[in-house]
C-alpha positions as CSV (number, residue, x, y, z in Angstrom):
1,X,-27.7,-18.7,11.6
2,X,-24.1,-19.1,10.4
3,X,-21.6,-16.3,10.8
4,X,-19.8,-17.1,7.5
5,X,-19.9,-13.9,5.3
6,X,-20.6,-13.9,1.6
7,X,-17.6,-15.0,-0.5
8,X,-17.0,-11.6,-2.1
9,X,-16.5,-8.3,-0.5
10,X,-18.8,-5.3,-1.2
11,X,-15.7,-3.1,-1.1
12,X,-13.9,-5.3,-3.5
13,X,-16.8,-5.2,-5.9
14,X,-17.2,-1.4,-5.6
15,X,-13.5,-0.7,-6.2
16,X,-13.1,-3.2,-9.1
17,X,-16.3,-2.1,-10.6
18,X,-15.2,1.5,-10.5
19,X,-11.9,0.8,-12.3
20,X,-13.6,-1.5,-14.9
21,X,-16.5,0.8,-15.6
22,X,-14.9,2.4,-18.7
23,X,-14.7,-0.9,-20.5
24,X,-17.4,-1.4,-23.1
25,X,-19.8,-4.2,-22.0
26,X,-18.8,-6.4,-25.0
27,X,-15.1,-6.2,-24.0
28,X,-15.9,-6.6,-20.3
29,X,-17.6,-9.9,-21.0
30,X,-14.5,-11.4,-22.6
31,X,-12.9,-12.1,-19.2
32,X,-14.4,-13.1,-15.9
33,X,-12.9,-12.8,-12.4
34,X,-13.2,-15.1,-9.4
35,X,-12.4,-13.4,-6.0
36,X,-12.9,-14.7,-2.5
37,X,-11.6,-13.8,0.9
38,X,-9.1,-16.6,1.6
39,X,-7.8,-17.6,-1.9
40,X,-5.0,-20.1,-1.3
41,X,-4.8,-19.4,2.4
42,X,-6.1,-22.4,4.3
43,X,-7.9,-20.5,7.0
44,X,-11.6,-19.5,7.6
45,X,-11.3,-16.0,6.3
46,X,-14.7,-14.5,5.9
47,X,-14.4,-10.7,6.1
48,X,-12.1,-7.8,6.2
49,X,-11.3,-8.2,9.9
50,X,-10.4,-11.9,9.8
51,X,-8.2,-11.2,6.7
52,X,-6.4,-8.2,8.5
53,X,-5.8,-10.3,11.6
54,X,-4.7,-13.6,10.0
55,X,-2.5,-12.1,7.3
56,X,-0.5,-9.7,9.6
57,X,-2.1,-6.3,8.7
58,X,-3.5,-5.8,12.1
59,X,-0.1,-6.6,13.6
60,X,1.8,-4.1,11.5
61,X,-0.8,-1.4,11.8
62,X,-0.9,-2.0,15.5
63,X,2.9,-1.7,16.1
64,X,2.5,2.0,16.8
65,X,0.0,1.2,19.6
66,X,1.9,-1.8,20.9
67,X,-1.0,-4.2,20.3
68,X,-2.7,-5.5,17.1
69,X,-5.4,-3.2,15.8
70,X,-7.9,-3.4,12.9
71,X,-8.1,-0.7,10.3
72,X,-11.7,0.7,10.3
73,X,-11.8,0.7,6.5
74,X,-11.8,-2.2,4.0
75,X,-8.2,-1.6,3.0
76,X,-7.3,-5.2,2.1
77,X,-10.5,-5.5,0.0
78,X,-9.6,-2.3,-1.7
79,X,-6.1,-3.6,-2.6
80,X,-7.9,-6.8,-3.9
81,X,-10.2,-4.7,-6.0
82,X,-7.4,-2.9,-7.7
83,X,-5.6,-6.2,-8.3
84,X,-8.8,-7.6,-9.8
85,X,-9.2,-4.7,-12.2
86,X,-5.5,-4.9,-13.1
87,X,-5.8,-8.6,-13.7
88,X,-8.8,-8.2,-15.9
89,X,-7.2,-5.5,-18.0
90,X,-4.0,-7.6,-18.3
91,X,-6.0,-10.6,-19.5
92,X,-7.9,-8.5,-22.0
93,X,-4.5,-7.1,-23.3
94,X,-3.1,-10.6,-23.5
95,X,-6.1,-11.7,-25.6
96,X,-5.2,-9.0,-28.1
97,X,-1.6,-10.3,-28.2
98,X,-2.5,-13.9,-28.9
99,X,-3.1,-15.5,-25.5
100,X,-6.5,-17.1,-25.0
101,X,-7.1,-16.0,-21.4
102,X,-10.6,-15.9,-20.1
103,X,-10.5,-15.9,-16.3
104,X,-8.6,-14.2,-13.5
105,X,-8.5,-15.4,-9.9
106,X,-7.3,-13.5,-6.9
107,X,-8.3,-13.0,-3.2
108,X,-8.5,-10.4,-0.5
109,X,-5.9,-12.4,1.5
110,X,-3.5,-12.1,-1.4
111,X,-4.1,-8.3,-1.5
112,X,-3.3,-8.2,2.3
113,X,-0.1,-10.2,1.8
114,X,1.0,-7.9,-1.1
115,X,0.5,-4.9,1.2
116,X,3.1,-6.5,3.6
117,X,5.7,-7.3,1.0
118,X,8.4,-5.1,2.4
119,X,7.6,-5.9,6.1
120,X,7.6,-9.7,5.4
121,X,11.0,-9.4,3.6
122,X,12.5,-7.5,6.6
123,X,11.1,-9.9,9.1
124,X,12.6,-13.0,7.3
125,X,15.9,-11.6,6.2
126,X,19.0,-13.4,7.6
127,X,19.9,-10.4,9.8
128,X,16.3,-9.2,10.1
129,X,15.3,-6.9,13.0
130,X,13.1,-7.8,15.9
131,X,9.5,-8.0,14.8
132,X,8.3,-5.9,17.7
133,X,9.6,-2.3,17.5
134,X,8.8,0.0,20.5
135,X,5.4,1.6,20.1
136,X,4.8,5.3,19.2
137,X,3.1,7.5,16.6
138,X,4.6,10.4,14.7
139,X,1.6,12.7,15.1
140,X,1.9,15.6,17.4
141,X,-0.7,17.5,19.5
142,X,-0.5,21.2,19.8
143,X,-1.2,23.3,22.9
144,X,-4.7,24.0,21.6
145,X,-5.4,20.3,21.2
146,X,-5.0,20.0,17.5
147,X,-3.5,16.7,16.2
148,X,-1.1,17.4,13.4
149,X,1.4,15.5,11.2
150,X,4.8,16.7,10.1
151,X,6.9,15.4,7.2
152,X,10.4,16.0,5.9
153,X,13.1,13.9,4.3
154,X,15.8,16.4,5.3
155,X,17.6,16.0,8.7
156,X,18.6,19.7,8.6
157,X,14.9,20.8,8.2
158,X,14.0,18.4,11.1
159,X,16.6,20.1,13.4
160,X,15.5,23.6,12.4
161,X,11.9,22.9,13.1
162,X,12.6,21.6,16.6
163,X,15.2,24.4,17.3
164,X,12.4,26.9,16.7
165,X,10.4,25.1,19.3
166,X,13.2,25.4,21.8
167,X,14.6,21.9,21.5
168,X,18.4,21.4,21.7
169,X,19.9,19.9,18.5
170,X,21.2,16.8,20.2
171,X,17.8,16.0,21.6
172,X,16.2,16.7,18.2
173,X,18.7,14.4,16.6
174,X,17.6,11.6,18.9
175,X,14.2,11.8,17.3
176,X,15.4,11.8,13.7
177,X,16.2,8.1,13.4
178,X,12.8,6.7,14.6
179,X,11.0,9.4,12.5
180,X,13.0,8.4,9.4
181,X,12.6,4.6,10.0
182,X,8.9,4.7,10.7
183,X,8.2,3.8,7.0
184,X,10.1,0.6,7.6
185,X,9.1,-0.3,11.1
186,X,5.5,0.9,11.3
187,X,6.2,2.7,14.6
188,X,7.7,6.0,15.7
189,X,8.9,6.1,19.3
190,X,9.9,9.8,19.5
191,X,11.6,11.0,22.7
192,X,8.9,12.3,25.0
193,X,10.6,15.6,25.3
194,X,9.8,16.4,21.6
195,X,6.1,15.7,22.2
196,X,6.1,17.9,25.2
197,X,7.8,20.7,23.2
198,X,5.2,20.5,20.5
199,X,2.4,20.5,23.2
200,X,3.8,23.7,24.5
201,X,3.0,25.7,21.3
202,X,-0.3,26.4,19.6
203,X,-0.9,25.1,16.1
204,X,-0.1,28.5,14.5
205,X,3.3,28.4,16.1
206,X,4.0,24.9,14.9
207,X,2.9,25.9,11.4
208,X,5.2,28.9,11.5
209,X,8.1,26.7,12.7
210,X,7.4,24.2,9.9
211,X,7.3,26.8,7.2
212,X,10.5,28.4,8.4
213,X,12.2,25.0,8.7
214,X,11.0,23.7,5.3
215,X,8.8,21.0,6.7
216,X,5.2,20.1,5.6
217,X,2.6,20.2,8.4
218,X,-1.1,19.4,8.2
219,X,-3.7,19.6,11.0
220,X,-5.5,16.2,10.9
221,X,-9.2,16.8,10.1
222,X,-11.8,14.7,11.8
223,X,-13.7,14.3,8.5
224,X,-13.2,10.8,7.1
225,X,-14.6,11.7,3.7
226,X,-13.4,15.2,2.7
227,X,-14.8,16.8,-0.4
228,X,-12.7,17.4,-3.6
229,X,-10.7,14.2,-3.6
230,X,-9.4,13.3,-7.1
231,X,-10.5,10.5,-9.4
232,X,-8.2,7.4,-9.3
233,X,-6.6,8.0,-12.7
234,X,-6.3,10.6,-15.4
235,X,-5.3,9.7,-18.9
236,X,-5.0,11.1,-22.4
237,X,-4.0,9.7,-25.8
238,X,-1.1,11.1,-27.8
239,X,-2.0,13.3,-30.7
240,X,-0.8,12.6,-34.2
241,X,0.4,9.4,-35.8
242,X,-0.2,5.9,-34.4
243,X,2.7,4.0,-32.9
244,X,4.0,0.5,-33.7
245,X,1.7,-2.4,-32.9
246,X,2.2,-4.2,-29.6
247,X,4.3,-7.3,-30.1
248,X,2.6,-10.7,-29.7
249,X,3.0,-12.4,-26.3
250,X,6.2,-14.5,-26.2
251,X,5.3,-16.4,-23.0
252,X,2.4,-17.5,-20.9
253,X,2.0,-14.4,-18.8
254,X,-0.2,-11.5,-19.9
255,X,2.6,-8.9,-20.4
256,X,5.2,-11.4,-21.7
257,X,7.3,-9.6,-24.4
258,X,6.5,-6.1,-23.3
259,X,9.2,-3.8,-22.0
260,X,9.0,-1.3,-19.1
261,X,11.6,1.4,-18.3
262,X,11.2,2.5,-14.7
263,X,12.7,5.6,-13.1
264,X,11.4,5.4,-9.5
265,X,12.3,5.3,-5.9
266,X,11.0,4.4,-2.4
267,X,7.8,2.2,-2.6
268,X,5.0,3.5,-4.8
269,X,6.9,3.4,-8.1
270,X,9.0,0.3,-7.5
271,X,5.9,-1.6,-6.5
272,X,4.1,-0.6,-9.7
273,X,7.1,-2.0,-11.7
274,X,7.1,-5.1,-9.5
275,X,3.5,-5.9,-10.4
276,X,4.2,-5.3,-14.1
277,X,7.1,-7.7,-13.8
278,X,4.9,-10.3,-12.0
279,X,2.5,-10.0,-15.0
280,X,5.4,-10.9,-17.3
281,X,6.9,-7.6,-18.5
282,X,10.7,-7.1,-18.7
283,X,11.5,-4.2,-16.4
284,X,14.6,-2.1,-16.6
285,X,15.3,0.3,-13.7
286,X,17.1,3.6,-14.2
287,X,19.2,4.3,-11.1
288,X,21.7,7.0,-10.3
289,X,25.4,6.3,-10.7
290,X,26.4,4.0,-7.8
291,X,22.9,2.5,-7.6
292,X,19.8,3.4,-5.6
293,X,20.8,4.4,-2.0
294,X,17.9,2.2,-0.7
295,X,19.9,-0.9,-1.7
296,X,22.0,-0.6,1.4
297,X,19.1,-0.1,3.9
298,X,19.2,-2.9,6.5
299,X,18.3,-5.7,7.0
300,X,20.2,-7.2,4.2
301,X,19.6,-10.4,2.3
302,X,22.2,-11.6,-0.2
303,X,24.1,-8.4,0.2
304,X,21.1,-6.2,-0.7
305,X,18.4,-4.5,1.4
306,X,15.6,-7.0,1.9
307,X,13.0,-4.3,1.6
308,X,14.6,-3.0,-1.7
309,X,14.9,-6.5,-3.1
310,X,11.3,-7.3,-2.3
311,X,10.1,-4.7,-4.8
312,X,13.0,-4.8,-7.3
313,X,14.3,-8.3,-7.7
314,X,14.2,-9.6,-11.2
315,X,14.5,-6.1,-12.8
316,X,17.6,-5.2,-14.8
317,X,19.4,-1.9,-14.1
318,X,21.0,0.9,-16.0
319,X,22.9,3.5,-14.0
320,X,22.4,6.8,-15.6
321,X,23.1,10.4,-14.4
322,X,19.9,12.3,-15.2
323,X,21.7,15.6,-14.3
324,X,23.6,15.4,-17.5
325,X,22.4,15.9,-21.1
326,X,24.1,12.6,-22.1
327,X,22.1,10.8,-19.3
328,X,18.8,12.3,-20.4
329,X,19.5,11.2,-24.0
330,X,20.2,7.7,-22.8
331,X,16.8,7.6,-21.1
332,X,15.1,8.7,-24.3
333,X,16.9,6.0,-26.2
334,X,15.7,3.4,-23.7
335,X,12.2,4.7,-23.9
336,X,12.3,4.5,-27.7
337,X,12.5,0.7,-27.4
338,X,10.0,0.4,-24.5
339,X,6.2,0.0,-24.2
340,X,5.9,1.7,-20.8
341,X,7.9,4.5,-19.2
342,X,7.1,4.7,-15.5
343,X,8.2,7.3,-13.0
344,X,7.2,8.7,-9.6
345,X,9.1,12.0,-9.7
346,X,7.8,15.1,-7.8
347,X,5.9,17.7,-9.8
348,X,7.9,19.5,-12.4
349,X,10.8,17.2,-12.6
350,X,9.8,15.5,-15.8
351,X,9.4,18.9,-17.4
352,X,12.9,20.1,-16.1
353,X,14.5,16.9,-17.4
354,X,12.7,17.0,-20.8
355,X,11.2,13.6,-20.2
356,X,7.5,14.3,-20.3
357,X,5.1,12.2,-22.3
358,X,5.2,14.7,-25.1
359,X,9.0,14.6,-25.1
360,X,9.1,10.8,-25.2
361,X,6.3,10.4,-27.8
362,X,8.7,12.0,-30.3
363,X,11.0,9.1,-29.9
364,X,8.3,6.4,-29.3
365,X,4.8,7.5,-30.6
366,X,3.1,4.5,-29.0
367,X,4.6,4.8,-25.6
368,X,2.6,4.5,-22.4
369,X,3.8,7.2,-20.0
370,X,2.8,6.4,-16.5
371,X,3.4,9.0,-13.8
372,X,2.8,8.4,-10.1
373,X,3.0,11.3,-7.7
374,X,2.1,12.3,-4.2
375,X,-0.7,14.7,-4.8
376,X,-1.0,15.2,-8.6
377,X,-2.3,18.7,-9.2
378,X,-4.7,18.7,-6.2
379,X,-3.1,21.8,-4.8
380,X,-3.3,23.7,-8.1
381,X,-0.6,26.3,-8.6
382,X,0.4,26.2,-4.9
383,X,3.3,24.1,-4.0
384,X,2.0,20.7,-2.8
385,X,3.1,19.1,0.5
386,X,5.9,16.6,0.5
387,X,4.5,13.6,-1.4
388,X,4.7,10.9,1.1
389,X,2.3,8.2,2.4
390,X,1.3,9.8,5.7
391,X,0.5,13.2,4.4
392,X,-1.6,11.5,1.7
393,X,-3.5,9.7,4.4
394,X,-4.0,13.0,6.2
395,X,-5.2,15.0,3.2
396,X,-7.2,12.0,1.8
397,X,-9.3,11.5,5.0
398,X,-7.8,8.1,5.8
399,X,-6.2,9.4,9.0
400,X,-9.7,9.8,10.4
401,X,-11.5,7.0,8.5
402,X,-9.2,4.2,9.6
403,X,-9.9,5.0,13.3
404,X,-13.3,4.3,15.0
405,X,-15.4,7.0,16.5
406,X,-13.9,8.6,19.6
407,X,-10.3,8.1,18.5
408,X,-8.1,10.9,17.4
409,X,-7.4,11.0,13.6
410,X,-3.9,9.5,13.1
411,X,-2.3,8.0,10.0
412,X,-1.4,4.4,10.1
413,X,2.4,4.0,10.1
414,X,1.9,1.0,7.8
415,X,2.5,2.4,4.3
416,X,-1.1,2.1,3.1
417,X,-1.2,4.6,0.2
418,X,2.3,3.7,-1.0
419,X,1.2,0.1,-1.6
420,X,-2.3,1.0,-2.9
421,X,-0.8,3.8,-5.0
422,X,1.7,1.5,-6.6
423,X,-1.0,-1.0,-7.4
424,X,-3.2,1.8,-8.9
425,X,-0.3,3.0,-11.0
426,X,0.3,-0.5,-12.4
427,X,-3.4,-0.8,-13.2
428,X,-3.3,2.6,-15.0
429,X,-0.3,1.4,-17.1
430,X,-2.0,-1.8,-18.1
431,X,-5.3,-0.1,-18.8
432,X,-3.4,2.4,-21.0
433,X,-1.6,-0.4,-22.8
434,X,-5.1,-1.9,-23.6
435,X,-6.2,1.5,-24.8
436,X,-3.1,1.8,-27.0
437,X,-3.9,-1.7,-28.4
438,X,-7.2,-0.3,-29.6
439,X,-6.3,3.3,-30.6
440,X,-2.7,2.6,-31.7
441,X,-1.5,5.8,-30.1
442,X,0.6,6.4,-27.0
443,X,-1.2,7.2,-23.7
444,X,-0.3,9.4,-20.7
445,X,-1.8,8.1,-17.4
446,X,-1.4,9.8,-14.0
447,X,-2.1,8.6,-10.5
448,X,-1.1,9.7,-7.0
449,X,-1.0,8.7,-3.4
450,X,-3.9,11.0,-2.8
451,X,-6.0,9.4,-5.5
452,X,-5.2,6.0,-4.0
453,X,-6.3,7.2,-0.6
454,X,-9.5,8.5,-2.1
455,X,-10.2,5.1,-3.6
456,X,-10.7,3.4,-0.2
457,X,-14.4,3.2,0.7
458,X,-15.2,4.8,4.1
459,X,-18.3,5.9,6.0
460,X,-19.3,9.6,6.1
461,X,-19.5,9.3,9.9
462,X,-17.1,7.1,11.8
463,X,-18.9,4.3,13.7
464,X,-18.2,3.4,17.3
465,X,-16.6,0.1,18.0
466,X,-17.0,-2.4,20.9
467,X,-14.2,-4.5,22.3
468,X,-15.2,-7.3,19.9
469,X,-14.4,-5.2,16.9
470,X,-10.7,-5.3,17.7
471,X,-8.3,-8.3,18.1
472,X,-9.0,-9.9,21.5
473,X,-6.6,-11.3,24.0
474,X,-6.7,-15.0,24.9
475,X,-4.7,-16.9,27.4
476,X,-1.7,-17.3,25.0
477,X,-2.2,-14.7,22.3
478,X,-4.9,-13.0,20.2
479,X,-8.0,-13.9,18.4
480,X,-10.2,-12.1,15.9
481,X,-14.0,-12.5,15.4
482,X,-15.9,-11.8,12.2
483,X,-18.0,-8.6,12.2
484,X,-21.1,-10.7,11.8
485,X,-20.6,-12.9,14.8
486,X,-23.8,-13.4,16.7
487,X,-23.7,-12.0,20.3
488,X,-26.0,-14.7,21.7
489,X,-23.9,-17.4,20.2
490,X,-20.7,-15.8,21.5
491,X,-22.0,-15.6,25.0
492,X,-23.2,-19.2,24.9
493,X,-19.8,-20.6,23.5
494,X,-17.6,-18.6,25.9
495,X,-19.8,-19.0,28.9
496,X,-20.1,-15.3,29.4
497,X,-22.5,-14.2,32.2
498,X,-24.2,-11.8,29.7
499,X,-24.1,-11.0,26.0
500,X,-22.3,-7.7,26.5
501,X,-19.0,-7.4,24.4
502,X,-16.9,-6.7,27.5
503,X,-18.1,-9.9,29.2
504,X,-17.3,-12.0,26.1
505,X,-13.9,-10.4,25.8
506,X,-13.1,-11.1,29.4
507,X,-14.0,-14.8,29.0
508,X,-11.8,-15.2,26.0
509,X,-8.7,-14.5,28.2
510,X,-9.3,-17.7,30.1
511,X,-8.4,-20.2,27.4
512,X,-5.8,-20.6,24.6
513,X,-6.4,-19.2,21.1
514,X,-6.5,-22.6,19.5
515,X,-9.1,-23.9,21.9
516,X,-11.4,-20.9,21.3
517,X,-11.0,-21.2,17.6
518,X,-12.0,-24.8,17.6
519,X,-15.0,-24.2,20.0
520,X,-16.2,-21.2,18.0
521,X,-15.8,-23.1,14.7
522,X,-18.0,-25.9,16.1
523,X,-20.6,-23.2,16.8
524,X,-20.4,-21.8,13.3
525,X,-18.2,-18.7,14.2
526,X,-15.2,-18.3,11.9
527,X,-12.7,-17.0,14.5
528,X,-9.0,-16.8,13.5
529,X,-5.7,-16.4,15.3
530,X,-4.1,-13.0,15.0
531,X,-0.6,-13.0,13.6
532,X,1.9,-11.2,15.8
533,X,5.1,-12.3,14.1
534,X,5.4,-11.9,10.4
535,X,8.1,-14.5,10.0
536,X,5.5,-17.1,11.2
537,X,3.6,-16.6,7.9
538,X,6.5,-18.2,6.0
539,X,6.4,-21.2,8.4
540,X,2.7,-21.7,8.6
541,X,1.3,-24.6,6.4
542,X,-1.9,-22.6,6.0
543,X,0.1,-20.0,4.0
544,X,2.2,-22.4,2.0
545,X,0.4,-21.7,-1.3
546,X,0.4,-17.9,-0.7
547,X,3.8,-17.1,0.8
548,X,7.1,-18.4,-0.7
549,X,9.6,-19.2,2.1
550,X,13.0,-17.6,2.4
551,X,15.7,-19.4,0.3
552,X,19.2,-19.7,1.8
553,X,20.4,-16.2,2.5
554,X,17.2,-14.6,1.2
555,X,13.8,-13.5,2.4
556,X,10.2,-14.7,2.2
557,X,7.8,-13.1,-0.3
558,X,4.1,-13.2,-1.2
559,X,3.5,-15.4,-4.2
560,X,2.0,-13.7,-7.3
561,X,-1.5,-12.6,-6.5
562,X,-3.2,-13.8,-9.7
563,X,-4.0,-17.0,-11.5
564,X,-4.8,-16.7,-15.2
565,X,-6.6,-19.4,-17.2
């Protein structure tokens, strides 16, 4: 028996297949895809766990706990599935624009690295922070034992919530910085006094304080697969006349010659524009006068936030005040010359600005209008929660699904749905462009963080894990075993007195990671070292073809996740 898993992930196949299902069979056969676990990464990556550990996902997800941890869902395979479907649609679109593309290649490892784009940039910036923030989660536990998640982007609302729980403003203020930075650091070391204050009140009182203070609060359900989750995308063609034909490709990449106008912020929207740019589109960002405030978020690289640059480098910028009629007219004029208009505004803002799909189709009948939101219309006429990653994880069941049985449901502080939502939005935009190429009319396409969360395959009942299902300590670091590793073989190689997982785990602490990886490889077990420093990825020869090192004054970045031929 050999512990090497099949080359393709069932989760990848399921996700890509779901997003490709609408293509007619004759069209689908025009382009083939090749997807494996490792891609250009020169390591024995054979399943979700080895990819998560070797590529840094287990490290970033585990920051909140203080040790590397695996996600109990096939997250990196899901990202790879979306990238696969996006690449296939891009190649099909390119064929209709004169490029003879027939094959798309990507990998689960490249999906994992894409999900770490911002974290890798921060870790390799010239004045980058330490790669080991203090541990801590943002979730609170009420007096009646309910785990809940709060969210706000407003420091005044934060202080008011805690004031209603009896916390002094100065103490509440000490918690604001780690709470606000958790999106960037993957950890939230709140002052223990705040946790004790929350634990002194029942859930009803916490909910009342959140409502009065203007926060969103959700009790975290233990159900990993809640009912009523939305479909990945919703789309509709414009009525009326057809728009202009798409221009022929003017370069080797699938979207060469196409223009995107992007009015986005934070991660989800900019990542979507970033992927469209990697596919060859010319992307113009609409930013407020003075520029996006995220440009100044440390650490800096070349005078700009490394995190911001990781998602926005290579885009041109137009500073426009959307609060003015002249600014809104300027956006309409830009959209009139574009192929895609992309935004991730909260519900109702496009309507208030007069920049809905229907508004812009009057200026550009063939426009693809791609809207990414937090929750779409999942809450109906009721006001949705604040549309951020962690609340989408909570409402989408991921907070429970990504933890094994016996663990409290808690969102990962790695921005899972922001990244997956951005990739899904980019896929929706390219699928809409392909639809436009056939129908000749503009298309409106909508996605959300919640629909991205719903896309991740998960069990209906969470499975228990043994010590071998998590990264394992060695004498000098950490090691990860594939899920299919044979217990008999592990006991024999490690010299464990019995085949029990705890006995094998104990033996692994006696030798260095490299020694164990070599011994296990000789026995046919594809063990890999667990990355615990993201900057090491840019120095590791095994990642040379997948990670571009930092140029002078800059930061490292994942290389484009596709090869087209």
